[in-house]
N, C-alpha and C positions, 0 to 999 in steps of 0.2 A: 300286395299293395301297387305293382306296375300294372298290373291286369285294370284292377279296379281306378288308377287312373286313366290309364288307356281308357274303360267304360266309361266315364264321366266327361271324358274329352268329346269322347264320340257323342253321347245323350246332349254336350254342349252343341255341337256341329249340326246335328241332327233337327235341333230346335231353334238355330239362327238360320237354317238353309229351310224350313217349315216359313219363317217367320219373312222369307224373299218371296220365298212363292206366294205369299199372302199375300204381299204388296203389288202384284198381278202388273208385272214389269210389261209391257207390249214392243212386238215385233213387228216388221214391216209386213211379213207373209207367214207367219209361223200362227197356228190355230192359238188361239188363248185356250185356258183351262189345262186338259191332259196334257198335252203336248209339249206348254209352255213348263207345267214343273216338271214332267221328265226330262225337257232340258236342262233346266235348273240344277235338278237333284243333281245330274249326270256332273255339270260343269263346275259345282262346287262340291263335291263326292269327298276328294284324294285333298282339299288343301286344309292343310294343319289351323284348329282352330284357333291358336297365337295368332296367326296371321290376319286376320277376317272379325276377330272379335270389339274391334275396335270399328270397324266401316259398317255403317247404317244399311238396313236391308234395302232399302230403296236403291240406293245410289249402286250396293252389288246386284240387284236385280239390274238396274239398267245396263252398267257398265258391260254385264253378261248379253244382255238384249244386242246391244252395240253391236260386239264381236262377233253375234250369230247373224245380224244383218251384211256384216260386212262378208261373211260366206255363202251368201245367197249364191256364189254362181262360182263353180270353179271345175274344172275340168281335171281329169284324172292324172297324175304326170306333172301339174305345175303347182307351183306354191304362192299363196296369198300372205303379200305382206305389206303392214303399214304400222308408221312410225308416227304417233300424235301425242299433242297436248289437249287431252279432253276440255273441250265447254258446252257449259248450258246449254248455247242456243244451237248449237249444231250436232252432238254427241249427248244431250239429254243428262249429264252429269259433270262435274269438276272435280279435277284430281292435284294434289299438291306431287305428284308424279307424273315423269314421262312414261307412257305405254305404247308396248309392244304386242304388236297382235299377229298370230301368223295361223292361217287355217292348211295344214299339206296331209298329204297321204301317209299311214302310219307307218314309221320306219325306226328304226335304232338310232340313237347317238341325237336326236335332236337337239333336247333341251339343254346338253352339259355342250353341244359344241356351240348354240347360238350365247350360252350363257359366257363360254371362253371368248368367244367374239367382243361381245361386251365388256369383260374385265379389260380385253386390250385397248379398250376407248376410255380407263380409268373412269368408268361408271360400276356404280355397287347395284345390285338387286335386291331391290325390297320384298316384293313377293311374284308368286310361280303360281300361276293356272295351268294345269295340262291335264284335259282331260281325253279321253279317246273314248270319240262317240261313233255308234252304228247310224251312218247318214245313206238315205237314197235321192238320188241323182237324178234328172232326165238326162236325155244323147249330149242337152247342151250343157251340161256341167249346173242346169237350175235344182236348187236344191229341194224338194218333192216333202219328206218327214224326215224323223228318228225315234229308231228303235229303241225301246225299254230294257230290249234284252239284249243280252249277247252278241248275239249272231242274229242271222233273218238274210233268206231269200234277197236277192237281188241289192243289198245293205253295202256298204264299202264303211273301213275301219278309216275315219279323219282326226288327223292331231291336231286339237286347240292347244293352240298356248299361248298364253298371256301373261306378262314380264313388269312391273311395275318396277322402274330402274330411277335414278337420281334425276332429277328434272333437268334439261336440258331445253335452251330455247333458241341458240346457236343453229338457224340453220344450216351452214355449211359443217358442224359437224353432224348434225341430224343424217347429212346427204352421206357422209361417211363413213356412218355409222351403219347405214342401210344395207352401202352397197359392200361391207363387210358382211352383213348377215347374208345380202346374196349370195354370194361368194360361198359362204360355208353351206345355206340351203344348197346348191349345185354339187357342191365337194361329196357332201352326205349322202345325195340321191346318186349321183355314179359310183360313189364303192358299195353302197348297199345294193343297188341294181348289180353288177360286177361282183362281188361276195361269192357267189358260187362258181365263176367260171374262173376267178383266182384261186379259190379251195382244190377245186380240181387240177389245175394246174399244178399246185406244191403238190400232191397226190402223185402226180404224171411225172413231175421231176425227181420225188421218192424213189419208183417205181425204174426209171431210169438209172440213180445211182447204183441198185444192186446187178445193172448190169452192165458196169463199165469195164471196156476188154482190159486194160492196165491200170491196177490200182497196187500202192507197195505198201500199203497197213489195211487188209483187211477189217481188221478189226473199228477204224476210224470210218471205215465206208460203209459198214452195218450202223454203225453208232450215227451216223450223219444220213442216213437214210431216216432210220429209226426217229430223230428227231423233225428232220420235216413230217412224218404223220404224225408225230404228237404235237407239234404247232398246228397242225392244220385240225385238230381235236380239240378248238374252243382253247388253244393257249396263246393265239395270234391271230390280231384285229387285221385282216388282210383292208389294204387300202388304197394299192396299187401294186400294177406288174406290167413288166415290160423283156422284150428278150434281145437281147446285145451280140454283136458278131465281131472279134478282133481281126481287124484290116491295117496290113502294113504299105504304106504310099513313102516312096522320098526316104526310103530310111526310117522312117518315124511309124510307129502305132498309135493306133488309133481304137476307141472302143464306137462300135457304130449302132445305133439302134435299128431294129427290125420292124420295117413300116408295118403298122396295120398287127404287129401285136401288141397293143397296149392294151391293159384296162385298169378302170378304176382312177385313181388321182393321173395315172400315167396315159390315159386312154389318149391322150393331144399331145401335140410337140410342144407345146409352150412348157411345159415340166418335164426338162431333161430329153430333148428331142432331137437331138444335137448330138454329132461326133464329139469325143473329148480324145483328147492324143494324150496318152500316159506319158505319166512323169515316172523319172527310174524308180521310183518309191513302190509307183502303182504295178510298173512291169515287175518288178523281182515280187510283188506280193503276186502277183496274175499268174506266174509263173510257178511260183509256192508249191510243194507237194498240199496245201489242203485245200479240200472238195467246197468247202462253204465259205463263205466270207460273212463277220457277223459284226455290223460296226452299226455307227448313228451315221443318219444323212444331216446333210448340210440344213435344212427346212426343220420347219415344226410341221407338225400336222394342224391340221383345223377342223380334224373330226375328232370327236369322242374328247381327247385331250390335246389340251396346249402345251405339250412337251417334242424333243426333238423325236422323228420318224426311224423307228426300227430299222435296218437296212440289213436283208437277208439276199448274197447272192452266192447262185449254186452253178460250179463252172460248168460248161460243155467241153466235152472231149473227141477228138476224130477216134478211128479204131488204130493209130498209133499211140493215143494216149497223148499227143498235143491239145494243148487248150485252144479251142477256136471262140469261145462266146461264154456267157454269163446269163442267167436265168435272174432275172432280179425283182425280188418282192419289197415294197416297201407296206409298214405298219406299224401295229404297237405291239408289246407283248403284255397278254392279258394280265390282269390282279393275280389270277390263278396261277401264272406262269411263274411270279415275281414272290410266290407264298409256298411254291411247291419245294417239297428240296431237293437239291443237287444230287443225291443220290438216287433220286426217281425222275428225273430228268436223261433221257439221252443226250449223249457226245459229253454233259456236264459230270457223268456217275464216270466216264471214261477219264476226264482231265484230273478230276479228285484221286482216283485210284494210280494214273500216273507220277502226280507230286507226289506221292505217298513212295510211290514204287522208288522215284529219283533220289530223295531225299533218306532212302533207308530207314525210314520209320516205321516202328511195327505200331500198326490201328487200334491194338488193344490196351499198347502201352500209355502213360502217362502223358507224357509229347504226342503218342497216335493223335490221344483223344482230343488236347488242345488243339492239334491241328487240323484233324475232319469238324471240330467248331470253331474253329477260325474260317472253313472252307465253306463249312454249310452258312454262315454269317455275313459270306464276302459279299460285297455288293454285284447284286446279278448280272447287272450287263457286263461288269467286269470279268463275272466268271463265260459270260457268253464271249467275248471279246477276244480275251486275253489267251497268249499262247503259252503252252506246258512251261516253257521257259521265264516266261514274264510270272506266270503263276508260281513258280517255284521260287523264285528270287525273294517276290513278295511275301509271300504268306511266312517263307524262313524268318523275315525281316520282323516279320508279325509276331511270331512266336516267338521269339527272343525277344521281344520288346514287353512282353505279357508280363500285368502287374508293375511294371515300371511306371512310374510318374513323369515323362518325360515328351519330348516334343520329337516328332518322326513324323517324315514324308518319303511315301513312296510314288514316283512318276512312270507312266507310261505313254507312249507317242503313239497317235494311229496311227496305223499301216497307212495311210493316206495323206498322213501329216498334217490333219486339219484339226485337230485338237490336242489336248495332254491332259490325260487325265489322271488326278492327284487324290491320292488316299493320304489324308493326316490324322496323325490321332495328338489328343493333347491332355492333359489331364481335366478329367471330369469335372471336378470343382471350380475349375477355371474358364470353361466354355460357359461363353453367355454370346447373344445374338452381335455385339458390340464387337468380340472376337472375331466372329463368323466373316463380320462384316469388312475385319481390317486383315485377315487371313486371306480374303478375296482380294482385296487390293494390293497386297505382298505380291500373291500368285500371277495377278493380272500384270504387274510391272514387270517381275522378274522375268515373265515367258510371253511377254508383249503380247498379251489376250486383245483379242478385239471385244471378248463377253462371258461372263462365266457364269455356270449354274451350282448348285448343292444341293445338296441332302445331308440329313444329320442323323448319325445312331449315337444312342446314349444308353446304354445297358448296362448289367451289373457288374462292368468292368471299368475298373478305376480310371481307365481311359474313355473319352468321348471321339468318335471315329466321323470325318468331313468326306466327304465323299466330292471333288469339285471339278466339273468340267472347263478347262480355260480354250474357248476356242481361238483359233488364231488364222492368221492369212494365211494362204498357201504358199505365199512366197520365205513364209516364216522361218529361216534357218538358225536361230537362235541356242546355244550351246547352253542347256544347265547349270546350276550349278546350286545341287542339292544343299550341301554343307551350308553354303550362305544362306539358301530362302531357311533351311532350318532356324540357324540363329536368327534371321529376320522376325521370322514365327515368334521364338523361343521369346524374344523380346518384348513382343505384345504380349503371350501369355503367362510370362512366367513372370512375376510379380516381386519388388526388393523383400520382401520377406519370406520368397522361397528361394532367393540368393542368401538370403542371411540365415537363413535356417543350413544351407548348404556351406557357407564360410566358418560358422559356428560349429559342426562337423568336423570339419578337415581343419580347424585351429586347435579344437579342444578333445575330439576325438567323439564318439559317437554319444556315448554316456552321457558325459558333461556337457555338448554341445547340446544334444537335443532338451535337456532337462533347462540351462539356460535360455532354452528358444522357447520352451514351453513358459516358463516364469516371463518375461518381458517381450519374445516377438511377437506380438500382438498389441502393445501397450504403447509403440511411436505413434507422434504425430505426423499426418501425411507434409507435415512443411521438413521434420526431421526425416520423414523417406527420403521426399526430393532433394535434401540438399548433402546427404552422407552415404557416404557409400556406405555396402554389407559389410565391406573388410575391417573399415572403421568402426561401426556400429560395433564389431565384435569387442573391440577395446573396450568400448563403450560400455557393454554389460559385462564385463568383468570388471572392470574399476566400480562401476554401480555394487553388483552383487558382493563386492570383497567390502563395502564399504557399509551395505547394510546389512554382512554381518557378522561387521566391526574388527573383521581382520586386518584390514588398518584403515589410517585415516587420510590417507592420499587425494585429498577432493581437487587439487591443480593440477593442469596440463596445458606445460606450454609446448608448442609442437610448430611447424612449419610446414603447409602444405604443399603438394608439388605443384601447384597450379596458381601459387600464390604470387605478389608481386615479391622484386630483389630487396624492397625497403619494408616489407613486411613478414606479421608472423602473429599466431594468434593463441591467446590462453584460453583453456575450457575450464571451468568451474565445475563441480558437480555439486549439488544438495538437494537433501530431502524437505520436502513441505512448501518451499517457497524460495525461488531466487535472493540472490543479492543483489540488494538495492543499487543501481546507476548512482545516486548521490555519492554513497559511500565508498564505491568500488575508483568513480574515476579518480579522484583527488590521488589516491595510492598510485596507481598507475603511474599519472603523469607524472608525481615527484620521480617514479623509477625511469624512466624518461621513456617511456613506450605510450605515447596519446592514443586514445582507444578513436577507431575509426568508425568503427560500425558493431554492431553487439545484435546477437539471435539468440534469444532465448526458445529452446524445447524443451516441452512437457511429457515426461513416460509415466502411463497411468499403472502402478503396480498392482502386483495379484490382489492384494487386500483393498484395493481401492484409495489409496494414497499415490500423492502423485512426487514423483521424483523430477529435480530439474536440470536441467544444462545450457549452460549459457555459453557461446563461442563471443569469445571478444578479439576483434581481428585491430592486431599493436600497428603503430608508427616504427620502426628503428630503423637508420639510414644505414647499420652498420650491420644489418641482420642477415644479408648474404655473408659475410665474413667469419662469424661467430659459429662456433662449433655448438648445435643446436642441443645434443643428445647431455653435453658437459656445463652449457646455461643452463640447461631447464631447473637442472636440483638447486642449484644457486638464487636463479630469479625465482622459483616457486616458495622457497623456506622466504625466502625474503619478505615476498609479500604476502605470504601466511604472519610473517610474525610483527610486520606492521597494519593487517589488517587487524591482528587479535589486540593488538598494542603494547606487543610483549618487547616492540623497539619502535625507535621516532619514524615519523614519516617525511622526509625532506628530499631536498636533490639529492644530497650525498648518493641516495642509493642507487642512482645515476650507476654510479661507480660500478654497480654488480654484473651490467651487459658490458658498459665500455670499457673498463678496467679488469674485466673478469674475477674481481672480490669476493668473497664470500661477506653474509651480513656479521660475522664476530669482525672481521678484517676492517669493517666499513662503521662497526663500532667505535675502534681503537680512534680511525681517522676524525669519528664525529665527536671524541673523546676529547684529541688533541687540540679541538678546533675552539673547544668551549674552552678549554684551561687556556687557550692563548686568550680568549674574549676576557678571559679573568685578570689576565697580566697587564691589561686596558689597550692593547696596541689595536690602534681606530683603522679595523678595518672590520665590516660587518660579517656575520655567518653567512648570510645570503652570498658576499662577495667570494668570498672564502670556497663555497659550495661553487660558484658559478667559475673560478680560476681552475680548481680541480677536475670538474669535469668537462673543462675546455682541454687540458691538459690530463686526461684520464689514462692515458700509456706510462705518462711520468709520475701521477699519483699513485699507480700498482707496482711501479719498481722501489717508490719511496717504501710503501706498508711493505714490499719484499724485503730490501734493505733491512728494515726495522727488525724483521722476522729475523734473519742473520744474527743480529748482535746476541 
């Protein structure tokens, strides 16, 4: 099926190209007929049909001929570039896009390098045309003819690139874009031209390692030599080279470039051509036993990929084994280098072997296989850059973390203190793009970073892995607090329901806790989650579960939250299907001397689809801070329940439940005496008696207790 679809697309493309040729677009200097057809067929041969199907053959033909006319004169070793908004009068066609046209010697990395430059200017590419044409020119670079064959005597390969990008009419922005592309084309040219020399330099440097006079670790030396040869074997894209010498002056150590040694992007003094005073950290690393320095440079590549350049420094030694300088290569590891297994890469295989040895783990055992898998999938840049000590510490931490759904972070500071490498593990089901951005913000804040770059791996493990590079200033001396960073990330990644699950298990045990979470953990409303702590929710869940199972009928809870005012307390009600009506509740609470200041209703969806309601009433009571809330709660809840159900009357005598510490039965006694006195004809109303007794609640309580002693 795939082959059929591909063949159909090819047939449609061929038909459309025939229509373009049939439109007979004219060129300023190309002969009509065969030459025109040859050019057009080569020009559009590799353009996907989906990119050109909505364009008219006439417009495409004129655009191609306009590009060819632009290429009429070009000397080898130079690049032609123009950025235009095509017009009918000038170019013979119109386009809703801005067009970039280039003609250059054919070389690698042109399209992806220019595309990255365009992306850096926040512009999108809508179509790419990139034919490689066999062109014949005269000595002055004037176009003579094009060959229809892949090769030909006196023909040279030329790269024609035409890009349609977002329309841009701001001349200043177009000028910046043009300057950026000119710089990129220059960088590509010098890197490609010097590629063979840089590769030869690496092979020669590898040979030097095999003849070092004094080496403490022969195995490291052997593996380092093999690594350089491996890199030269199409595993490293060489972009720059320069030699440096160590020099001491006035008690300070400098690393100075050797004039005339630069190649590629480092051929001129504009890029790192000045002497650099070594900091203490740099001196320590320079005089270490490591033969190679593998890290990331401070600048991004303008060639091939817009990522930070890989830096490979090979130390130079005198006959006494003293470090005298460095041969520095900059470039990019190829995709093959990133995809190859560590056990097949020199030096990395030695690191893996020594990590297993240091941890005394049998490679054939369960933990050994798990550790090997960790190292196999370890961020490749980290394997290249980390010391054995760093790898032992981090890989053991990851091994102990396996299958545990928790947040964990591992930090490694660059040897030159230019960045911190952060490996962060978060539960896979919690990972989102928003989480990544928030984690990056936390790391940048905690580590005083200038910029961050992240890559993410989501595999079969329950954990997602972020690898974040936080770049810092050279003066950054901040002390990292890993525990604090983990807590901040955890607060972002681990949500309320995760905390609820932990609290339920902690309070009720693994079996009951998980059972309660499965029943109710996903049913709470966002409002409830935002206003209720998980430890409080555990108690609510247990009460709801008991009510639904008819284990009790305790649907009221008087309590005093830790953060409430001294004259406030809360009454929580629990009801299935529908909440209590406010119009019914307010008068009863008013008569109990606890007017309602606010009410927050929360709905909980039950497993059967029905709802359960929690209402949280904030009550005002001036003596709230003076009462024992646990002792008062039972009396208050009983009084409110009986009043609400009609078992007892609801009047101001109910104030005495809290103010005098009386129970419902005792208040009923007071109420009976009041009614008896009214029957005797005493000229005082019940309201007056209620008011007097409530105003003297302590005395009222003593009278009741005195009566009970009789």
